[in-house]
C-alpha positions as CSV (number, residue, x, y, z in Angstrom):
1,M,-14.9,29.1,20.2
2,Q,-17.9,31.3,19.7
3,I,-17.6,33.8,16.8
4,G,-20.1,36.3,18.4
5,K,-17.9,36.8,21.5
6,L,-14.7,37.5,19.5
7,T,-13.4,41.0,18.7
8,A,-13.2,42.1,15.1
9,E,-9.5,41.6,15.1
10,E,-9.8,38.1,16.5
11,K,-12.4,37.2,13.8
12,L,-10.0,38.6,11.1
13,N,-7.1,36.6,12.5
14,L,-9.2,33.4,12.5
15,L,-10.3,33.9,8.9
16,V,-6.7,34.8,7.8
17,D,-5.5,31.6,9.4
18,F,-8.3,29.7,7.7
19,G,-7.3,31.0,4.3
20,I,-3.7,30.0,4.9
21,Q,-4.6,26.5,5.9
22,V,-6.9,25.8,3.0
23,S,-4.5,27.3,0.5
24,N,-1.7,24.9,1.6
25,E,-3.6,21.6,1.2
26,V,-4.2,19.9,-2.2
27,R,-5.5,16.6,-1.0
28,L,-9.3,16.8,-1.2
29,D,-10.3,14.7,1.7
30,A,-7.8,16.4,4.0
31,L,-8.8,19.8,2.7
32,L,-12.5,19.1,3.4
33,D,-11.6,17.9,6.9
34,I,-9.8,21.2,7.6
35,V,-12.6,23.3,6.3
36,G,-15.3,21.4,8.2
37,D,-13.3,21.5,11.4
38,Q,-12.6,25.2,11.2
39,I,-16.3,26.0,10.4
40,T,-17.4,23.9,13.3
41,K,-15.0,25.8,15.7
42,I,-15.5,29.3,14.4
43,L,-19.3,29.1,14.2
44,N,-19.5,26.9,17.3
45,V,-22.0,24.5,15.9
46,G,-23.1,20.9,16.6
47,R,-22.7,19.7,13.1
48,C,-21.0,20.7,9.8
49,A,-21.2,19.0,6.5
50,I,-19.7,19.9,3.1
51,F,-21.5,18.6,0.1
52,L,-19.9,18.6,-3.4
53,K,-21.7,18.1,-6.7
54,D,-21.2,14.8,-8.6
55,A,-22.3,15.6,-12.1
56,E,-22.0,12.0,-13.3
57,S,-24.3,10.5,-10.7
58,G,-26.5,13.6,-10.4
59,E,-25.9,13.7,-6.6
60,L,-24.4,15.8,-3.9
61,W,-22.0,13.9,-1.7
62,S,-20.2,14.4,1.6
63,K,-17.5,12.3,3.2
64,I,-16.6,14.9,5.8
65,A,-19.0,15.8,8.5
66,Q,-18.3,16.9,12.1
67,G,-20.8,16.3,14.8
68,K,-22.5,13.8,17.1
69,G,-23.1,10.5,15.5
70,L,-20.9,11.1,12.5
71,D,-17.9,8.9,11.8
72,E,-15.1,10.4,9.7
73,H,-15.7,7.8,7.0
74,T,-19.4,8.4,6.8
75,E,-20.5,9.1,3.3
76,I,-23.8,11.0,2.7
77,R,-25.4,11.2,-0.7
78,I,-28.5,13.0,-1.8
79,P,-30.1,13.5,-5.2
80,L,-29.3,16.8,-6.9
81,D,-32.7,17.1,-8.4
82,G,-34.5,16.5,-5.0
83,K,-36.4,19.0,-2.9
84,S,-34.3,18.8,0.2
85,V,-32.7,21.9,1.8
86,I,-29.3,20.9,0.4
87,S,-30.5,20.3,-3.1
88,T,-32.5,23.5,-3.1
89,C,-29.4,25.5,-2.1
90,A,-27.3,23.8,-4.7
91,N,-29.8,24.5,-7.5
92,T,-30.7,28.1,-6.6
93,G,-27.3,29.3,-5.3
94,E,-29.2,31.0,-2.4
95,V,-28.5,31.1,1.3
96,I,-31.1,29.1,3.3
97,N,-31.5,29.9,7.1
98,I,-34.0,27.8,8.9
99,T,-34.9,28.5,12.5
100,N,-37.1,25.4,13.1
101,A,-36.0,22.5,10.9
102,Y,-38.8,20.1,11.7
103,E,-41.4,22.6,10.6
104,D,-39.8,23.3,7.2
105,P,-41.2,21.0,4.4
106,R,-37.8,20.9,2.7
107,F,-36.1,19.3,5.7
108,S,-35.7,15.5,5.9
109,M,-35.2,13.9,9.3
110,D,-33.5,10.8,7.8
111,L,-30.0,11.9,8.5
112,D,-30.9,12.8,12.0
113,M,-32.3,9.3,12.5
114,V,-29.1,7.7,11.2
115,T,-26.7,9.9,13.2
116,D,-28.7,10.2,16.5
117,F,-28.7,14.0,16.1
118,K,-31.7,16.3,16.2
119,T,-31.5,19.3,14.0
120,V,-33.0,22.4,15.6
121,N,-31.8,25.2,13.3
122,M,-29.6,25.1,10.2
123,L,-27.8,27.4,7.9
124,V,-27.0,26.3,4.3
125,V,-24.8,28.4,1.9
126,P,-23.7,27.6,-1.7
127,L,-20.0,26.9,-2.5
128,K,-19.3,28.9,-5.7
129,N,-16.2,29.3,-7.8
130,N,-15.0,32.6,-9.2
131,S,-17.3,32.4,-12.2
132,G,-20.3,31.9,-9.9
133,K,-20.8,28.2,-10.7
134,V,-22.1,26.3,-7.7
135,L,-19.6,23.5,-6.7
136,G,-21.5,22.3,-3.6
137,V,-23.0,23.4,-0.3
138,F,-21.9,24.2,3.2
139,E,-24.4,23.1,5.9
140,V,-24.2,23.8,9.6
141,A,-26.7,22.9,12.3
142,N,-27.4,23.8,15.9
143,K,-25.4,26.7,17.4
144,N,-24.1,25.5,20.7
145,D,-25.3,28.6,22.5
146,G,-28.9,27.7,21.6
147,T,-29.5,30.8,19.5
148,P,-30.7,30.8,15.8
149,F,-28.3,31.7,13.0
150,D,-28.2,35.4,12.2
151,K,-26.9,37.6,9.4
152,K,-23.4,37.7,11.0
153,D,-23.3,33.9,10.9
154,E,-24.5,34.0,7.3
155,G,-21.7,36.5,6.4
156,I,-19.0,34.5,8.1
157,L,-20.0,31.2,6.4
158,M,-20.3,32.9,3.0
159,L,-16.9,34.4,3.5
160,M,-15.4,31.0,4.5
161,S,-17.1,29.5,1.4
162,A,-15.5,32.1,-0.8
163,L,-12.1,31.5,0.8
164,A,-12.4,27.7,0.4
165,S,-14.0,27.4,-3.0
166,G,-10.8,28.0,-5.0
167,A,-8.8,25.5,-2.9
168,I,-11.5,22.9,-3.2
169,E,-11.7,23.3,-7.0
170,I,-7.9,22.9,-7.3
171,A,-8.0,19.9,-5.0
172,R,-10.6,18.2,-7.1
173,L,-8.5,18.8,-10.3
174,Y,-5.4,17.5,-8.5
175,Q,-7.4,14.4,-7.4
176,D,-8.6,13.8,-11.0
177,V,-5.0,14.0,-12.2
178,H,-3.8,11.7,-9.4
179,V,-6.5,9.2,-10.2
180,S,-5.6,9.3,-13.9
181,Q,-1.9,8.7,-13.0
182,L,-2.7,5.7,-10.8
183,E,-5.0,4.3,-13.5
184,T,-2.2,4.6,-16.1
185,I,0.3,3.0,-13.7
186,Y,-2.1,0.1,-13.1
187,R,-2.8,-0.5,-16.7
188,L,1.0,-0.5,-17.5
189,A,1.4,-3.0,-14.7
190,V,-1.4,-5.2,-16.1
191,T,0.3,-5.1,-19.5
192,A,3.4,-6.7,-18.0
193,E,1.7,-9.1,-15.7
194,Y,-1.2,-10.6,-17.6
195,R,1.0,-12.6,-19.9
196,D,2.3,-15.1,-17.3
197,Q,-0.5,-15.1,-14.6
198,K,-4.1,-16.3,-14.5
199,D,-5.2,-13.7,-12.0
200,T,-3.3,-10.5,-12.7
201,R,-5.6,-8.1,-11.0
202,N,-5.6,-10.0,-7.7
203,H,-1.8,-10.3,-7.8
204,L,-1.3,-6.6,-8.3
205,K,-3.9,-5.7,-5.7
206,N,-2.4,-8.2,-3.1
207,I,1.1,-6.9,-3.6
208,S,-0.1,-3.3,-3.1
209,I,-1.9,-4.1,0.1
210,I,0.8,-6.3,1.6
211,S,3.5,-3.7,0.8
212,F,1.4,-1.0,2.3
213,L,0.8,-3.0,5.5
214,I,4.5,-3.9,5.9
215,A,5.6,-0.3,5.3
216,L,3.1,0.9,8.0
217,A,4.4,-1.7,10.4
218,L,8.0,-0.5,9.8
219,G,6.9,2.9,11.0
220,L,7.3,4.7,7.7
221,E,5.3,7.9,7.2
222,R,1.8,7.1,6.0
223,K,2.1,9.3,2.9
224,Y,5.3,7.4,1.9
225,C,3.5,4.1,2.6
226,E,0.8,5.2,0.1
227,L,3.5,5.9,-2.5
228,I,5.0,2.4,-2.0
229,K,1.5,0.9,-2.4
230,N,0.8,2.8,-5.6
231,A,4.3,2.2,-7.1
232,S,4.5,-1.5,-6.3
233,P,2.3,-2.8,-9.2
234,L,5.1,-1.8,-11.6
235,H,7.7,-4.1,-10.0
236,D,7.6,-6.5,-13.0
237,I,7.1,-3.9,-15.8
238,G,10.3,-5.2,-17.4
239,K,8.6,-8.4,-18.3
240,V,7.2,-6.7,-21.4
241,A,10.6,-7.1,-23.0
242,L,10.7,-10.9,-22.5
243,A,9.8,-13.5,-25.1
244,D,6.8,-15.7,-24.6
245,N,8.8,-18.9,-25.0
246,I,10.7,-18.0,-21.8
247,L,8.0,-16.1,-19.8
248,L,5.3,-18.8,-20.5
249,K,7.5,-21.9,-20.4
250,P,5.5,-24.5,-18.3
251,A,8.7,-26.2,-17.2
252,K,11.9,-25.4,-15.4
253,L,14.0,-22.8,-17.2
254,T,17.5,-23.7,-18.5
255,E,20.4,-21.8,-17.0
256,Q,20.6,-19.6,-20.1
257,E,16.8,-19.0,-20.1
258,Y,17.0,-18.1,-16.4
259,E,19.6,-15.5,-17.1
260,I,17.3,-14.0,-19.7
261,M,14.4,-14.1,-17.3
262,K,16.5,-12.1,-14.7
263,S,17.0,-9.3,-17.2
264,H,13.4,-8.1,-16.6
265,T,14.8,-6.1,-13.7
266,I,17.2,-4.3,-15.9
267,Y,14.5,-3.7,-18.5
268,G,12.2,-2.4,-15.8
269,G,14.9,0.0,-14.6
270,R,15.5,1.3,-18.1
271,I,11.8,1.8,-18.7
272,L,11.3,3.9,-15.6
273,E,14.6,5.7,-15.2
274,G,14.6,9.5,-15.4
275,A,11.0,9.7,-14.3
276,H,9.9,13.0,-12.7
277,S,6.9,11.9,-10.6
278,K,7.6,10.5,-7.1
279,I,5.6,7.4,-7.8
280,L,7.5,6.5,-10.9
281,Q,10.8,7.3,-9.2
282,L,9.9,4.8,-6.5
283,A,8.7,2.3,-9.1
284,H,12.1,2.6,-10.8
285,K,13.9,1.5,-7.6
286,I,11.4,-1.3,-6.9
287,S,11.5,-2.7,-10.4
288,L,15.3,-2.7,-10.6
289,Y,16.1,-4.0,-7.1
290,H,13.1,-6.2,-5.9
291,H,15.1,-9.4,-6.7
292,E,18.2,-8.4,-4.7
293,K,18.7,-10.5,-1.6
294,W,19.7,-9.4,1.9
295,N,22.7,-11.8,1.8
296,G,23.9,-10.4,-1.6
297,E,23.0,-13.5,-3.6
298,G,20.2,-11.8,-5.6
299,Y,20.2,-10.0,-8.9
300,P,20.8,-7.9,-11.0
301,H,23.7,-6.3,-9.1
302,G,24.2,-8.5,-6.1
303,L,23.5,-5.8,-3.6
304,S,23.2,-6.8,0.0
305,G,21.8,-5.4,3.3
306,E,20.8,-1.8,3.5
307,D,22.4,-1.1,0.1
308,I,19.1,-2.4,-1.3
309,P,16.5,0.4,-1.2
310,I,14.0,-0.2,1.6
311,E,11.1,0.0,-0.9
312,A,12.5,-2.9,-2.9
313,R,13.1,-4.9,0.3
314,I,9.4,-4.4,1.3
315,V,8.0,-5.3,-2.2
316,S,10.3,-8.3,-2.4
317,V,8.6,-9.9,0.6
318,A,5.2,-9.0,-0.6
319,D,5.9,-10.3,-4.2
320,V,7.4,-13.6,-3.0
321,F,4.6,-14.3,-0.5
322,D,1.8,-13.6,-3.0
323,A,3.5,-15.6,-5.7
324,L,3.8,-18.6,-3.4
325,C,0.1,-18.3,-2.5
326,M,-1.1,-18.2,-6.2
327,D,-1.3,-20.8,-8.9
328,R,1.4,-20.4,-11.6
329,I,2.1,-22.2,-14.8
330,Y,4.9,-24.1,-13.1
331,K,3.4,-24.7,-9.6
332,S,0.3,-25.0,-7.5
333,A,-0.6,-22.4,-4.8
334,W,0.8,-22.8,-1.3
335,T,-1.2,-22.2,1.8
336,P,-0.6,-18.8,3.5
337,A,0.8,-20.7,6.5
338,K,3.3,-22.5,4.4
339,A,4.3,-19.3,2.5
340,Y,4.6,-17.5,5.9
341,D,7.0,-20.2,7.1
342,Y,9.1,-19.7,4.0
343,I,9.3,-15.9,4.4
344,V,10.3,-16.3,8.1
345,D,12.9,-19.0,7.2
346,E,14.5,-16.6,4.6
347,S,14.9,-13.8,7.2
348,G,18.5,-12.7,7.0
349,K,19.0,-14.6,3.8
350,S,16.7,-13.5,1.0
351,F,14.9,-10.9,3.1
352,D,15.7,-8.0,5.4
353,P,15.0,-9.2,9.0
354,A,13.3,-5.9,9.9
355,V,11.0,-6.3,7.0
356,V,10.2,-9.9,8.0
357,E,9.4,-8.8,11.5
358,A,7.1,-6.1,10.2
359,F,5.5,-8.8,7.9
360,K,4.9,-11.0,11.0
361,K,3.2,-8.2,12.8
362,V,0.6,-7.7,10.0
363,F,0.3,-11.3,8.9
364,T,-3.1,-11.7,10.5
365,S,-4.4,-8.9,8.3
366,I,-2.6,-10.3,5.3
367,S,-3.9,-13.8,5.7
368,K,-7.5,-12.5,5.4
369,I,-6.8,-11.7,1.8
370,Y,-6.4,-15.4,1.0
371,S,-9.2,-16.7,3.2
372,A,-11.6,-18.9,1.3
373,K,-14.3,-17.7,3.6
374,Q,-13.9,-14.1,2.5
375,D,-17.3,-12.7,1.6
376,K,-17.2,-10.5,-1.5
377,K,-20.5,-9.1,-0.6
378,Q,-19.4,-7.5,2.7
379,P,-21.0,-4.1,3.6
380,K,-19.0,-1.2,2.3
381,T,-16.6,0.5,4.6
382,S,-18.5,3.7,4.3
383,L,-22.1,4.2,5.0
384,Y,-24.1,5.1,1.9
385,T,-27.0,7.3,2.9
386,T,-29.7,8.7,0.6
387,L,-31.6,11.4,2.3
388,Q,-34.6,10.8,0.2
389,A,-34.8,7.1,1.1
390,R,-38.3,5.7,1.4
391,N,-37.7,3.7,4.6
392,S,-36.0,5.6,7.4
393,A,-36.2,2.7,9.7
394,A,-34.2,0.6,7.2
395,I,-31.5,3.3,7.1
396,K,-31.3,3.4,10.9
397,E,-30.9,-0.4,11.0
398,L,-28.1,-0.2,8.4
399,S,-26.3,2.3,10.6
400,K,-26.2,-0.2,13.4
401,T,-24.9,-3.1,11.3
402,T,-22.4,-1.4,9.0
403,K,-18.8,-1.6,10.2
404,F,-16.5,1.3,9.5
């Protein structure tokens, strides 16, 4: 879609639609994806990248970039105090229009070498909020019709920048709040879990990942799977109410002690009941019902079958599997294969058969969590590129070996 060949009315309609789309999205990554995609289409360019300021690191970063050679997970970072085109635009707040990139001293070819893309011309505009503060930079390169960027292109990109800036600022604030909420949830979960486990963080991480994979395999909406993943660490929050002589007992519990132990589900439900956030509402159901069994022989209410919330049925499998695979005060770790057999054997008894089938589908991925050969120094899942890197050849080699 080439903006120059559109009528004034068509241009206006496109921009109105763009404004509507960006105003309806509060997730930062999704919003940047929409903005980048629309800019690419409207200006008909070969590449578009959106860089945002990271004040803490003193960098400009971009995870969203459309164009040849760019993966959706590619992360690009450049120093804010550098002399590149992007840095200059961010620092001066001025539009930069370059007709021959390789002849401009501010241009760095490192990104081109990584992405197998040759920049001919480029247009860079600042992303400013209502008070004029620069939040980041929009960068487009190579009009597909072969012509250089003109004043009309500058005007269109500046207008799109103005339309998107407010939404991007709100999305960043929303992301900060969301991250703070998840951090609070995680720390609450650690408070409950660390008392009776040697490796609390791994336990919580494993349950989150396994629950997420099972939920996906069940065909639940991805956004809901994310909620289950983020809520699952609070499954045992009720343990904060239990005495150490029961929770930390290195021997088999008496019948009376076991009844007290089971009450952690009730305490968890009470702690989380009446929550307003979706994550905590989900955590309430998980904490209260994750020890219920498909055959009705679980606790605290003896629910059976689909009367047990699906979220609790999912976390139940994840929790039991991970507990079996980890050392505890009262037992040694099982192998993943042995724990797998137990989960399968309990299908239709302790566990929902559909959840077990989903667990079986993703077991190959789950088992990698417990592999003794797991390399903690694996390459990151996103390519970290510094445009001012000293060795362009090294960057190019990294792009070949990094797995996304």
